[in-house]
RODREN-261807 format. One record per residue: residue number from 1; x, y, z of N, C-alpha, C in turn; residue in one letter. Coordinates in pm, whole numbers, always signed. Atoms other than C-alpha are relative to their C-alpha. Layout:
# RODREN-261807
+-----+--------+--------+--------+--------+--------+--------+--------+--------+--------+------+
| seq |   n.c1 |   n.c2 |   n.c3 |  ca.c1 |  ca.c2 |  ca.c3 |   c.c1 |   c.c2 |   c.c3 | type |
+-----+--------+--------+--------+--------+--------+--------+--------+--------+--------+------+
| NUM |      X |      Y |      Z |      X |      Y |      Z |      X |      Y |      Z |    A |
...
+-----+--------+--------+--------+--------+--------+--------+--------+--------+--------+------+
# end
This chain:
# RODREN-261807
+-----+--------+--------+--------+--------+--------+--------+--------+--------+--------+------+
| seq |   n.c1 |   n.c2 |   n.c3 |  ca.c1 |  ca.c2 |  ca.c3 |   c.c1 |   c.c2 |   c.c3 | type |
+-----+--------+--------+--------+--------+--------+--------+--------+--------+--------+------+
|   1 |    +73 |   +115 |    +51 |   +176 |  +3148 |  -1351 |    +84 |   -127 |    +10 |    X |
|   2 |    -89 |   +115 |     -1 |   +474 |  +2916 |  -1389 |    +36 |    -41 |   +143 |    X |
|   3 |    -35 |    +30 |   -139 |   +569 |  +2945 |  -1021 |   -118 |    -63 |    +73 |    X |
|   4 |   +120 |    +59 |    -61 |   +208 |  +2867 |   -921 |    -14 |   -145 |    -40 |    X |
|   5 |     +9 |   +137 |    +49 |   +210 |  +2554 |  -1137 |   +105 |    -89 |    +65 |    X |
|   6 |   -107 |    +76 |    -66 |   +545 |  +2439 |   -995 |    -34 |    -26 |   +146 |    X |
|   7 |    +39 |    +16 |   -139 |   +415 |  +2498 |   -644 |   -109 |   -106 |    +16 |    X |
|   8 |   +109 |    +98 |     -6 |   +102 |  +2292 |   -716 |    +54 |   -142 |    -21 |    X |
|   9 |    -61 |   +132 |    +26 |   +306 |  +2003 |   -862 |    +79 |    -46 |   +121 |    X |
|  10 |    -76 |    +35 |   -122 |   +530 |  +2015 |   -554 |    -95 |    -49 |   +110 |    X |
|  11 |    +99 |    +42 |   -100 |   +220 |  +1990 |   -330 |    -51 |   -140 |    -27 |    X |
|  12 |    +48 |   +133 |    +35 |   +105 |  +1683 |   -521 |    +93 |   -110 |    +50 |    X |
|  13 |    -98 |    +96 |    -46 |   +423 |  +1510 |   -409 |    +14 |     -8 |   +150 |    X |
|  14 |     -8 |     +2 |   -146 |   +363 |  +1574 |    -38 |   -115 |    -81 |    +59 |    X |
|  15 |   +101 |    +83 |    -65 |   +177 |  +1338 |   +192 |   -107 |    +85 |    +66 |    X |
|  16 |    +98 |    -88 |    -66 |     +9 |  +1630 |   +371 |   -114 |    +37 |    -94 |    X |
|  17 |   +102 |    -35 |    +99 |   -175 |  +1725 |    +51 |   -103 |   -112 |    -11 |    X |
|  18 |    +89 |   +114 |    +17 |   -319 |  +1375 |    +15 |    -74 |    -34 |   +129 |    X |
|  19 |    +69 |    +19 |   -128 |   -400 |  +1349 |   +387 |   -119 |    +95 |     +9 |    X |
|  20 |   +109 |    -99 |     +0 |   -606 |  +1669 |   +359 |   -109 |    -40 |    -98 |    X |
|  21 |    +97 |    +43 |   +101 |   -771 |  +1539 |    +41 |    -80 |   -119 |    +50 |    X |
|  22 |    +67 |   +119 |    -53 |   -850 |  +1205 |   +207 |   -100 |    +38 |   +107 |    X |
|  23 |    +91 |    -45 |   -105 |  -1004 |  +1381 |   +508 |   -122 |    +72 |    -57 |    X |
|  24 |   +111 |    -77 |    +58 |  -1215 |  +1606 |   +285 |   -102 |    -90 |    -70 |    X |
|  25 |    +91 |    +94 |    +66 |  -1365 |  +1302 |   +111 |    -39 |   -114 |    +93 |    X |
|  26 |    +30 |   +104 |    -98 |  -1432 |  +1110 |   +431 |   -136 |    -63 |    -16 |    X |
|  27 |   +135 |    +52 |    +16 |  -1802 |  +1072 |   +350 |    -14 |    -96 |   -117 |    X |
|  28 |     +8 |    +88 |   +117 |  -1722 |   +879 |    +32 |    +36 |   -145 |    +32 |    X |
|  29 |    -32 |   +137 |    -41 |  -1621 |   +570 |   +229 |   +128 |    -50 |    -66 |    X |
|  30 |   -122 |    +59 |    +58 |  -1377 |   +341 |    +44 |    +48 |    +67 |   -127 |    X |
|  31 |    -40 |    -62 |   +127 |  -1372 |   +553 |   -272 |   +124 |    +87 |    +15 |    X |
|  32 |   -113 |    -90 |    -20 |  -1125 |   +805 |   -128 |   +133 |    -76 |    +12 |    X |
|  33 |   -128 |    +71 |     -8 |   -852 |   +557 |    -19 |    +34 |    -79 |   -127 |    X |
|  34 |    -24 |    +71 |   +126 |   -896 |   +355 |   -341 |    +53 |    +97 |   -105 |    X |
|  35 |    -44 |   -101 |    +97 |   -862 |   +669 |   -551 |   +142 |    +47 |    +32 |    X |
|  36 |   -133 |    -46 |    -42 |   -559 |   +779 |   -349 |   +108 |    -97 |    -46 |    X |
|  37 |    -98 |   +100 |    +43 |   -378 |   +451 |   -420 |     +6 |    -10 |   -152 |    X |
|  38 |     +6 |     +9 |   +146 |   -490 |   +455 |   -784 |    +80 |   +112 |    -67 |    X |
|  39 |    -65 |   -116 |    +60 |   -351 |   +803 |   -853 |   +151 |    -21 |    -12 |    X |
|  40 |   -145 |    +22 |     +4 |     +3 |   +680 |   -781 |    +45 |    -59 |   -133 |    X |
|  41 |    -35 |    +58 |   +130 |     -5 |   +487 |  -1110 |    +13 |   +105 |   -108 |    X |
|  42 |     -4 |   -107 |   +100 |    -60 |   +811 |  -1301 |   +102 |   +108 |    +36 |    X |
|  43 |    -92 |   -103 |    -47 |   +169 |  +1029 |  -1089 |   +109 |    -67 |    +83 |    X |
|  44 |   -103 |    +81 |    -67 |   +483 |   +824 |  -1005 |    +70 |    +63 |   +119 |    X |
|  45 |    -71 |    -55 |   -116 |   +644 |  +1078 |   -765 |    -70 |    -23 |   +133 |    X |
|  46 |    +69 |    +25 |   -127 |   +376 |   +996 |   -507 |    +59 |   -122 |    +70 |    X |
|  47 |    -57 |   +114 |    -74 |   +518 |   +769 |   -234 |   -109 |   -102 |    +36 |    X |
|  48 |   +106 |    +99 |    -22 |   +297 |   +457 |   -252 |     +6 |    -59 |   +140 |    X |
|  49 |    -12 |    +61 |   -133 |   +435 |   +314 |    +71 |    -60 |    +92 |   +107 |    X |
|  50 |    +60 |    -95 |    -93 |   +327 |   +632 |   +251 |   -153 |     +3 |    -16 |    X |
|  51 |   +144 |     +2 |    +25 |    -17 |   +618 |    +86 |    -64 |   -121 |    +66 |    X |
|  52 |    +53 |   +121 |    -63 |    -70 |   +259 |   +202 |     +1 |    +15 |   +152 |    X |
|  53 |     -8 |    -23 |   -145 |    +49 |   +352 |   +552 |   -111 |    +94 |    +46 |    X |
|  54 |   +108 |    -94 |    -31 |   -198 |   +642 |   +549 |   -135 |    -69 |     +0 |    X |
|  55 |   +126 |    +74 |     +8 |   -484 |   +413 |   +441 |    -16 |    -96 |   +119 |    X |
|  56 |     +5 |    +91 |   -115 |   -394 |   +163 |   +714 |    -30 |    +77 |   +128 |    X |
|  57 |    +24 |    -82 |   -119 |   -385 |   +438 |   +975 |   -145 |    +48 |     +6 |    X |
|  58 |   +136 |    -54 |     +4 |   -724 |   +569 |   +860 |   -107 |   -107 |     +8 |    X |
|  59 |   +105 |   +101 |    +14 |   -908 |   +239 |   +800 |    +33 |   -135 |    +64 |    X |
|  60 |    -38 |   +127 |    -61 |   -723 |    -32 |   +992 |    +79 |    -87 |    -96 |    X |
|  61 |    -88 |    +85 |    +80 |   -494 |   -309 |   +870 |    -69 |    -68 |   -117 |    X |
|  62 |    +68 |    +77 |   +105 |   -744 |   -520 |   +674 |    -57 |    +89 |   -110 |    X |
|  63 |    +63 |    -86 |   +100 |   -946 |   -247 |   +504 |   +102 |    +91 |    -68 |    X |
|  64 |   -106 |    -81 |    +60 |   -637 |    -32 |   +451 |    +71 |    -77 |   -110 |    X |
|  65 |    -62 |    +87 |   +101 |   -479 |   -325 |   +266 |    -92 |    -18 |   -121 |    X |
|  66 |    +94 |    +27 |   +111 |   -791 |   -404 |    +59 |    -18 |   +124 |    -87 |    X |
|  67 |    +21 |   -124 |    +77 |   -854 |    -41 |    -42 |   +124 |    +35 |    -82 |    X |
|  68 |   -125 |    -33 |    +69 |   -489 |    +11 |   -133 |    +23 |    -96 |   -118 |    X |
|  69 |    -21 |   +100 |   +106 |   -470 |   -313 |   -334 |    -93 |    +26 |   -118 |    X |
|  70 |    +96 |    -29 |   +106 |   -785 |   -231 |   -528 |    +43 |   +123 |    -79 |    X |
|  71 |    -44 |   -122 |    +67 |   -655 |   +118 |   -603 |   +121 |    -22 |    -87 |    X |
|  72 |   -121 |    +29 |    +77 |   -314 |     -5 |   -715 |    -33 |    -82 |   -124 |    X |
|  73 |    +37 |    +84 |   +113 |   -474 |   -269 |   -936 |    -77 |    +78 |   -106 |    X |
|  74 |    +76 |    -80 |    +97 |   -720 |    -27 |  -1096 |    +92 |    +94 |    -78 |    X |
|  75 |    -92 |    -92 |    +65 |   -449 |   +228 |  -1167 |    +95 |    -71 |    -95 |    X |
|  76 |    -93 |    +76 |    +84 |   -205 |    -30 |  -1300 |    -67 |    -58 |   -124 |    X |
|  77 |    +73 |    +57 |   +113 |   -467 |   -197 |  -1519 |    -34 |   +107 |   -103 |    X |
|  78 |    +34 |   -109 |    +92 |   -580 |   +135 |  -1667 |   +122 |    +47 |    -78 |    X |
|  79 |   -121 |    -45 |    +69 |   -223 |   +240 |  -1746 |    +48 |   -104 |   -101 |    X |
|  80 |    -43 |   +106 |    +92 |   -133 |    -96 |  -1899 |    -90 |     -5 |   -123 |    X |
|  81 |    +93 |     +7 |   +112 |   -449 |   -104 |  -2113 |     +8 |   +123 |    -89 |    X |
|  82 |    -18 |   -120 |    +82 |   -390 |   +253 |  -2223 |   +116 |    -19 |    -98 |    X |
|  83 |   -116 |    +20 |    +87 |    -44 |   +168 |  -2355 |    -27 |   -112 |   -101 |    X |
|  84 |    +23 |   +114 |    +88 |   -162 |   -164 |  -2502 |   -109 |    +27 |   -104 |    X |
|  85 |   +116 |    -14 |    +89 |   -501 |    -69 |  -2650 |     -1 |   +131 |    -78 |    X |
|  86 |     +3 |   -130 |    +67 |   -444 |   +297 |  -2739 |   +131 |    +27 |    -72 |    X |
|  87 |   -127 |    -37 |    +62 |    -77 |   +373 |  -2797 |    +47 |   -104 |   -100 |    X |
|  88 |    -54 |   +103 |    +88 |    +28 |    +40 |  -2943 |    -87 |    -21 |   -123 |    X |
|  89 |    +90 |    +30 |   +111 |   -279 |    -11 |  -3158 |     -5 |   +111 |   -104 |    X |
|  90 |    +22 |   -111 |    +93 |   -306 |   +336 |  -3308 |   +126 |    +78 |    -37 |    X |
|  91 |   -116 |    -86 |    +24 |    +36 |   +500 |  -3279 |   +131 |    -76 |    -15 |    X |
|  92 |   -125 |    +74 |     -3 |   +290 |   +219 |  -3269 |    +75 |     +6 |   -132 |    X |
|  93 |    -68 |     +0 |   +130 |   +360 |   +225 |  -3643 |    +78 |   +129 |    -22 |    X |
|  94 |    -73 |   -127 |    +13 |   +470 |   +589 |  -3608 |   +113 |    +10 |   +102 |    X |
|  95 |    -96 |    -16 |   -110 |   +659 |   +552 |  -3281 |   +100 |   -115 |    +10 |    X |
|  96 |    -83 |   +121 |    -16 |   +820 |   +209 |  -3330 |   +147 |    +23 |    -37 |    X |
|  97 |   -139 |    -28 |    +37 |  +1136 |   +368 |  -3473 |    +80 |    +60 |   +115 |    X |
|  98 |    -68 |    -62 |   -114 |  +1218 |   +527 |  -3138 |    +93 |   -101 |    +67 |    X |
|  99 |    -97 |    +88 |    -65 |  +1531 |   +380 |  -2980 |    -41 |    -33 |   +143 |    X |
| 100 |    +44 |    +25 |   -138 |  +1385 |   +419 |  -2630 |   -109 |   -106 |     +5 |    X |
| 101 |   +107 |    +98 |     +2 |  +1076 |   +220 |  -2723 |    +54 |   -139 |    -37 |    X |
| 102 |    -61 |   +128 |    +35 |  +1287 |    -50 |  -2887 |    +74 |    -59 |   +121 |    X |
| 103 |    -72 |    +45 |   -119 |  +1498 |    -66 |  -2571 |    -98 |    -57 |   +104 |    X |
| 104 |   +102 |    +50 |    -93 |  +1181 |   -107 |  -2360 |    -50 |   -137 |    -42 |    X |
| 105 |    +44 |   +131 |    +51 |  +1069 |   -395 |  -2583 |   +105 |   -107 |    +26 |    X |
| 106 |   -107 |    +96 |    -24 |  +1407 |   -566 |  -2555 |     +9 |    -36 |   +147 |    X |
| 107 |     -3 |    +23 |   -145 |  +1395 |   -526 |  -2177 |   -110 |    -99 |    +40 |    X |
| 108 |   +113 |    +88 |    -32 |  +1053 |   -697 |  -2160 |    +27 |   -143 |    -47 |    X |
| 109 |    -23 |   +134 |    +57 |  +1171 |   -987 |  -2376 |    +82 |    -90 |    +93 |    X |
| 110 |    -81 |    +80 |    -94 |  +1403 |  -1098 |  -2091 |    -84 |    -56 |   +115 |    X |
| 111 |    +82 |    +37 |   -115 |  +1109 |  -1152 |  -1852 |    -90 |   -119 |    -29 |    X |
| 112 |   +103 |   +103 |     +1 |   +907 |  -1464 |  -1781 |    -98 |    +34 |   +112 |    X |
| 113 |   +104 |    -30 |    -98 |   +606 |  -1487 |  -1547 |    +58 |    +13 |   +141 |    X |
| 114 |    -56 |     -5 |   -135 |   +813 |  -1557 |  -1234 |    +79 |   +130 |    +23 |    X |
| 115 |    -75 |   -126 |    -13 |  +1041 |  -1256 |  -1301 |    -95 |   +119 |     +8 |    X |
| 116 |   +100 |   -106 |     -5 |   +737 |  -1037 |  -1366 |    -66 |     +6 |   +137 |    X |
| 117 |    +59 |     +5 |   -133 |   +586 |  -1154 |  -1037 |    +92 |    +69 |   +101 |    X |
| 118 |    -95 |    -62 |    -92 |   +902 |  -1056 |   -850 |     +8 |   +150 |    -22 |    X |
| 119 |     -2 |   -142 |    +32 |   +907 |   -721 |  -1029 |   -121 |    +71 |    +60 |    X |
| 120 |   +123 |    -58 |    -54 |   +547 |   -659 |   -918 |     +2 |     +5 |   +153 |    X |
| 121 |     -3 |     +9 |   -147 |   +619 |   -760 |   -557 |    +85 |   +112 |    +60 |    X |
| 122 |    -94 |    -95 |    -60 |   +909 |   -522 |   -500 |    -51 |   +143 |    -12 |    X |
| 123 |    +67 |   -130 |     -1 |   +775 |   -179 |   -398 |    +79 |   +117 |    -55 |    X |
| 124 |    -79 |   -114 |    +46 |  +1064 |    +36 |   -516 |    +37 |    -12 |   -148 |    X |
| 125 |    -20 |     +6 |   +145 |  +1058 |    -77 |   -879 |    -94 |   +100 |    -66 |    X |
| 126 |    +82 |   -104 |    +65 |   +921 |   +186 |  -1122 |   -123 |    -59 |    -70 |    X |
| 127 |   +122 |    +60 |    +54 |   +561 |    +67 |  -1178 |    -45 |    +66 |   -129 |    X |
| 128 |    +47 |    -70 |   +120 |   +482 |   +335 |  -1435 |    +77 |    -46 |   -123 |    X |
| 129 |    -79 |    +50 |   +112 |   +770 |   +219 |  -1656 |    -37 |   -144 |    -32 |    X |
| 130 |    +37 |   +139 |    +19 |   +668 |   -143 |  -1604 |   -128 |    -11 |    -83 |    X |
| 131 |   +126 |     +3 |    +75 |   +311 |    -79 |  -1726 |    +23 |    +45 |   -145 |    X |
| 132 |    -29 |    -50 |   +134 |   +446 |   +117 |  -2022 |    +74 |   -105 |    -84 |    X |
| 133 |    -83 |    +93 |    +75 |   +710 |   -137 |  -2125 |    -77 |   -126 |    -39 |    X |
| 134 |    +78 |   +120 |    +32 |   +481 |   -439 |  -2101 |   -121 |    +33 |    -87 |    X |
| 135 |   +115 |    -40 |    +81 |   +195 |   -243 |  -2256 |    +31 |     +8 |   -148 |    X |
| 136 |    -35 |    -14 |   +142 |   +380 |   -173 |  -2580 |    +66 |   -126 |    -55 |    X |
| 137 |    -66 |   +124 |    +43 |   +531 |   -523 |  -2592 |   -105 |   -100 |    -49 |    X |
| 138 |    +90 |   +108 |    +42 |   +383 |   -850 |  -2717 |    -25 |    -99 |   +113 |    X |
| 139 |    +23 |    +87 |   -115 |   +373 |   -998 |  -2366 |   -150 |    -25 |    +15 |    X |
| 140 |   +141 |    +37 |     -9 |    +45 |  -1186 |  -2313 |    -75 |    +86 |   +100 |    X |
| 141 |    +74 |    -96 |    -82 |   -213 |   -941 |  -2177 |    -59 |    -65 |   +125 |    X |
| 142 |    +64 |    +66 |   -114 |   -400 |  -1188 |  -1953 |   +103 |    -42 |   +103 |    X |
| 143 |   -104 |    +43 |    -94 |    -81 |  -1329 |  -1802 |    +58 |   +120 |    +76 |    X |
| 144 |    -53 |   -119 |    -66 |    +47 |   -979 |  -1731 |    -94 |    +47 |   +111 |    X |
| 145 |    +95 |    -54 |    -96 |   -271 |   -864 |  -1555 |    -17 |    -92 |   +121 |    X |
| 146 |    +14 |    +95 |   -112 |   -307 |  -1183 |  -1345 |   +124 |     +1 |    +87 |    X |
| 147 |   -125 |     -1 |    -76 |    +60 |  -1182 |  -1246 |    +14 |   +129 |    +80 |    X |
| 148 |     -7 |   -129 |    -69 |    +44 |   -813 |  -1159 |    -97 |     +2 |   +118 |    X |
| 149 |   +100 |     +7 |   -107 |   -273 |   -874 |   -954 |    +57 |    -70 |   +122 |    X |
| 150 |    -56 |    +78 |   -112 |    -97 |  -1135 |   -742 |   +122 |    +69 |    +60 |    X |
| 151 |   -122 |    -64 |    -49 |   +237 |   -955 |   -719 |    -28 |   +127 |    +78 |    X |
| 152 |    +33 |   -124 |    -69 |    +87 |   -621 |   -624 |    -73 |    -29 |   +131 |    X |
| 153 |    +65 |    +37 |   -126 |   -125 |   -800 |   -362 |   +103 |    -26 |   +109 |    X |
| 154 |   -107 |    +27 |    -97 |   +190 |   -927 |   -191 |    +71 |   +129 |    +38 |    X |
| 155 |    -69 |   -126 |    -26 |   +357 |   -587 |   -228 |    -80 |    +89 |    +95 |    X |
| 156 |    +83 |    -86 |    -84 |    +65 |   -396 |    -76 |    -14 |    -60 |   +140 |    X |
| 157 |     +6 |    +65 |   -131 |    +42 |   -655 |   +205 |   +124 |    +35 |    +83 |    X |
| 158 |   -123 |    -37 |    -71 |   +407 |   -583 |   +295 |     -6 |   +146 |    +43 |    X |
| 159 |    +13 |   -141 |    -34 |   +337 |   -211 |   +284 |   -100 |    +22 |   +112 |    X |
| 160 |   +100 |    -11 |   -105 |    +26 |   -256 |   +498 |    +58 |    -43 |   +135 |    X |
| 161 |    -67 |    +44 |   -122 |   +234 |   -448 |   +752 |    +93 |   +110 |    +52 |    X |
| 162 |    -85 |   -113 |    -36 |   +481 |   -159 |   +748 |    -84 |   +111 |    +63 |    X |
| 163 |    +88 |   -105 |    -52 |   +195 |    +88 |   +798 |    -58 |    -34 |   +136 |    X |
| 164 |    +56 |    +44 |   -128 |    +41 |   -117 |  +1078 |   +105 |     +7 |   +111 |    X |
| 165 |   -110 |     -8 |    -98 |   +381 |   -134 |  +1250 |    +22 |   +145 |    +42 |    X |
| 166 |    -15 |   -141 |    -33 |   +406 |   +245 |  +1231 |   -111 |    +46 |    +94 |    X |
| 167 |   +113 |    -37 |    -86 |    +59 |   +284 |  +1382 |    +19 |    -58 |   +140 |    X |
| 168 |    -20 |    +65 |   -130 |   +140 |    +34 |  +1658 |   +116 |    +61 |    +78 |    X |
| 169 |   -116 |    -59 |    -68 |   +468 |   +212 |  +1733 |    -38 |   +121 |    +85 |    X |
| 170 |    +46 |   -112 |    -83 |   +266 |   +501 |  +1875 |    -22 |    -47 |   +145 |    X |
| 171 |    +24 |    +55 |   -133 |   +183 |   +270 |  +2167 |   +120 |    -80 |    +52 |    X |
| 172 |   -114 |    +82 |    -38 |   +488 |    +45 |  +2164 |   +116 |    +25 |    -96 |    X |
| 173 |   -111 |    -37 |    +89 |   +822 |   +174 |  +2025 |    +69 |   -119 |    -66 |    X |
| 174 |    -62 |   +118 |    +60 |   +934 |   -185 |  +1953 |    -47 |    -17 |   -146 |    X |
| 175 |    +55 |    +14 |   +135 |   +706 |   -180 |  +1647 |    +67 |    +94 |   -100 |    X |
| 176 |    -72 |    -92 |    +88 |   +903 |   +113 |  +1508 |   +123 |    -70 |    -59 |    X |
| 177 |   -114 |    +78 |    +47 |  +1207 |   -115 |  +1485 |    -46 |    -97 |   -109 |    X |
| 178 |    +55 |    +93 |    +98 |   +992 |   -371 |  +1301 |    -30 |    +71 |   -131 |    X |
| 179 |    +34 |    -77 |   +121 |   +870 |   -104 |  +1059 |   +126 |    +36 |    -79 |    X |
| 180 |   -126 |    -36 |    +66 |  +1227 |     +9 |   +984 |    +62 |   -122 |    -68 |    X |
| 181 |    -55 |   +124 |    +57 |  +1339 |   -352 |   +927 |    -78 |    -39 |   -127 |    X |
| 182 |    +83 |    +33 |   +117 |  +1045 |   -417 |   +689 |    +33 |    +93 |   -117 |    X |
| 183 |    -31 |    -96 |   +104 |  +1118 |    -99 |   +496 |   +138 |    -28 |    -59 |    X |
| 184 |   -137 |    +27 |    +46 |  +1490 |   -181 |   +477 |     +9 |   -123 |    -89 |    X |
| 185 |     -1 |   +123 |    +79 |  +1430 |   -534 |   +347 |    -64 |    +24 |   -137 |    X |
| 186 |    +66 |    -29 |   +128 |  +1188 |   -410 |    +79 |    +89 |    +85 |    -90 |    X |
| 187 |    -87 |    -89 |    +78 |  +1429 |   -137 |    -30 |   +121 |    -76 |    -54 |    X |
| 188 |   -118 |    +77 |    +41 |  +1730 |   -371 |    -41 |    -36 |    -98 |   -111 |    X |
| 189 |    +43 |    +96 |   +103 |  +1538 |   -637 |   -238 |    -30 |    +68 |   -132 |    X |
| 190 |    +35 |    -73 |   +122 |  +1408 |   -381 |   -486 |   +126 |    +46 |    -73 |    X |
| 191 |   -122 |    -50 |    +63 |  +1753 |   -233 |   -547 |    +79 |   -114 |    -66 |    X |
| 192 |    -71 |   +114 |    +57 |  +1909 |   -577 |   -602 |    -67 |    -46 |   -129 |    X |
| 193 |    +74 |    +46 |   +117 |  +1636 |   -676 |   -848 |    +13 |   +100 |   -115 |    X |
| 194 |    -13 |   -102 |   +103 |  +1653 |   -345 |  -1035 |   +138 |     -3 |    -65 |    X |
| 195 |   -136 |     +5 |    +52 |  +2029 |   -374 |  -1069 |    +19 |   -121 |    -90 |    X |
| 196 |    -13 |   +125 |    +77 |  +2002 |   -732 |  -1198 |    -67 |    +14 |   -136 |    X |
| 197 |    +76 |    -12 |   +125 |  +1748 |   -633 |  -1465 |    +17 |   +136 |    -68 |    X |
| 198 |    -34 |   -128 |    +66 |  +1905 |   -298 |  -1562 |   -114 |   +100 |     +1 |    X |
| 199 |   +109 |    -98 |    -12 |  +1619 |    -84 |  -1433 |    +57 |   +135 |    +41 |    X |
+-----+--------+--------+--------+--------+--------+--------+--------+--------+--------+------+
# end
């Protein structure tokens, strides 16, 4: 039983599993790629950059970007509102003594809108922790959601460009170099930002 569960969780972290799932829901149109991008917010081990690349390969650059952005936004909004409207409202008085939660609140207090935008743009920052930390904080809800909407749009656009470069590299290997450069820049920027903000 335990080994079966571990095996299933391991499958959830593989791109092949989601490719098969996406193919099986082909008749649902945009719902499948949107859902695929949305699930990443609930299951952080999923590689979002690979999911966006998969959506671009399946639906083209424009629609792959739009479907991925909508999915990321829906997932992020649901997670943020869960922490803000459910956990904070009903359970915060019991959990507020936790040192980890206090540390998350202190971390959020260092951010302004421009820093939050940069955090949202960089694809290798831990989105699940970001939604949690800002959700339990007193950061303005509307400003968070609007900033995340814009930041995630830029992030998904970079990922879509990466995915499109990978697709184009099948015909022209030069695009593979472009894809590697894009990935490297995103990774380097994310690591620098995470280090600066103690992520």
